[in-house]
SETOR-585940 format. One line per 8 residues: number of its first residue (from 1); their letters; for each residue x, y, z of C-alpha. Coordinates in pm, 1 decimal, decimal comma. Example, Ala and Ser with C-alpha at 12.3 -4.5 7.8 and 13.67 -1.06 7.14 Angstrom:
REM SETOR-585940
1> as> 1230,0/-450,0/780,0 | 1367,0/-106,0/714,0
This chain:
REM SETOR-585940
1> mslhrmft> 8092,6/10763,0/7618,4 | 7856,1/10622,9/7880,5 | 7859,4/10746,4/8236,1 | 7984,5/10406,2/8351,7 | 8279,9/10421,1/8113,5 | 8363,5/10772,7/8222,9 | 8432,1/10633,1/8569,1 | 8598,7/10308,4/8465,3
9> ahpdsvge> 8802,7/10375,4/8146,8 | 9113,8/10505,1/8319,8 | 9111,4/10259,0/8610,8 | 9071,8/9977,5/8355,0 | 9371,7/10110,2/8159,1 | 9596,0/10077,6/8464,9 | 9462,1/9734,6/8565,8 | 9242,5/9850,2/8855,4
17> sylqhlra> 8874,5/9853,5/8940,3 | 8715,4/10189,3/9017,2 | 8729,6/10121,5/9395,6 | 9094,5/10011,2/9379,6 | 9180,7/10324,9/9186,9 | 8981,2/10542,5/9432,1 | 9168,9/10393,8/9727,5 | 9514,7/10427,5/9559,5
25> ggafglrm> 9446,9/10779,7/9437,2 | 9298,0/10883,1/9765,7 | 9598,5/10754,5/9957,5 | 9837,7/10937,0/9724,7 | 9633,8/11257,2/9750,9 | 9613,2/11246,7/10126,1 | 9986,7/11187,5/10153,1 | 10046,7/11483,8/9920,8
33> mlgglacl> 9821,3/11706,8/10131,4 | 9998,3/11608,2/10451,6 | 10337,9/11670,1/10293,9 | 10214,1/12008,3/10170,6 | 10086,9/12094,6/10514,9 | 10426,7/12006,0/10662,0 | 10589,5/12237,2/10404,1 | 10360,2/12522,6/10508,2
41> vhallpfl> 10442,3/12470,0/10873,3 | 10811,1/12450,8/10782,2 | 10785,2/12780,1/10597,7 | 10664,8/12946,9/10919,1 | 10877,2/12747,7/11162,7 | 11191,5/12637,7/10974,8 | 11318,3/12425,7/11259,9 | 11019,1/12187,1/11212,5
49> fqhtgsdc> 10964,7/11934,9/10932,4 | 11304,4/12000,4/10775,1 | 11292,0/11697,2/10548,4 | 10927,0/11594,8/10554,3 | 10826,9/11756,5/10223,9 | 11119,7/11615,3/10021,1 | 11078,9/11271,9/10193,3 | 10713,1/11274,7/10097,9
57> vadlhqrm> 10790,0/11356,5/9731,0 | 11066,8/11089,9/9714,3 | 10841,8/10826,2/9871,6 | 10549,2/10899,9/9637,7 | 10783,4/10894,3/9337,0 | 10921,9/10551,9/9437,1 | 10570,7/10418,6/9486,6 | 10459,2/10544,6/9147,9
65> vrrrrepq> 10761,7/10399,3/8966,0 | 10714,7/10065,0/9143,3 | 10347,5/10054,0/9043,2 | 10437,0/10121,1/8680,2 | 10680,4/9824,8/8679,9 | 10431,4/9580,7/8831,6 | 10252,1/9358,5/8582,3 | 9899,5/9476,4/8510,7
73> raigparp> 9644,7/9294,7/8727,8 | 9349,7/9145,6/8542,3 | 9019,2/9295,8/8657,2 | 8739,0/9117,3/8476,7 | 8728,5/9077,6/8102,6 | 8996,3/9260,7/7910,1 | 8864,8/9547,5/7704,2 | 9072,3/9753,2/7463,6
81> saggaasr> 9082,3/10118,4/7544,2 | 9186,6/10402,3/7318,4 | 9489,8/10574,6/7459,3 | 9528,1/10318,1/7736,0 | 9840,7/10159,1/7887,4 | 9930,8/9973,7/7567,5 | 9952,7/10292,2/7356,9 | 10149,1/10469,1/7634,0
89> saar> 10401,7/10181,9/7646,2 | 10439,1/10187,6/7268,3 | 10505,4/10562,9/7275,2 | 10801,3/10523,0/7514,9
């Protein structure tokens, strides 16, 4: 597999460019880190951030489910990918 395909195969399989996937994944990761930090503070100071961690998980779950239900966006020419979104859908 070429270096270029290593960076674009998965984003292509979910209908995103590399930069779109970087932005979405980065936003999810940052939100998870902030929720985790709130959980750590809550562990030390239980009167703070009483619902922040669970609210973060619920929000991220809803966003992920909503993204799965959106029709795939076309990003350039369609290329078949082994183990991509089509094979995951068929496995369900």
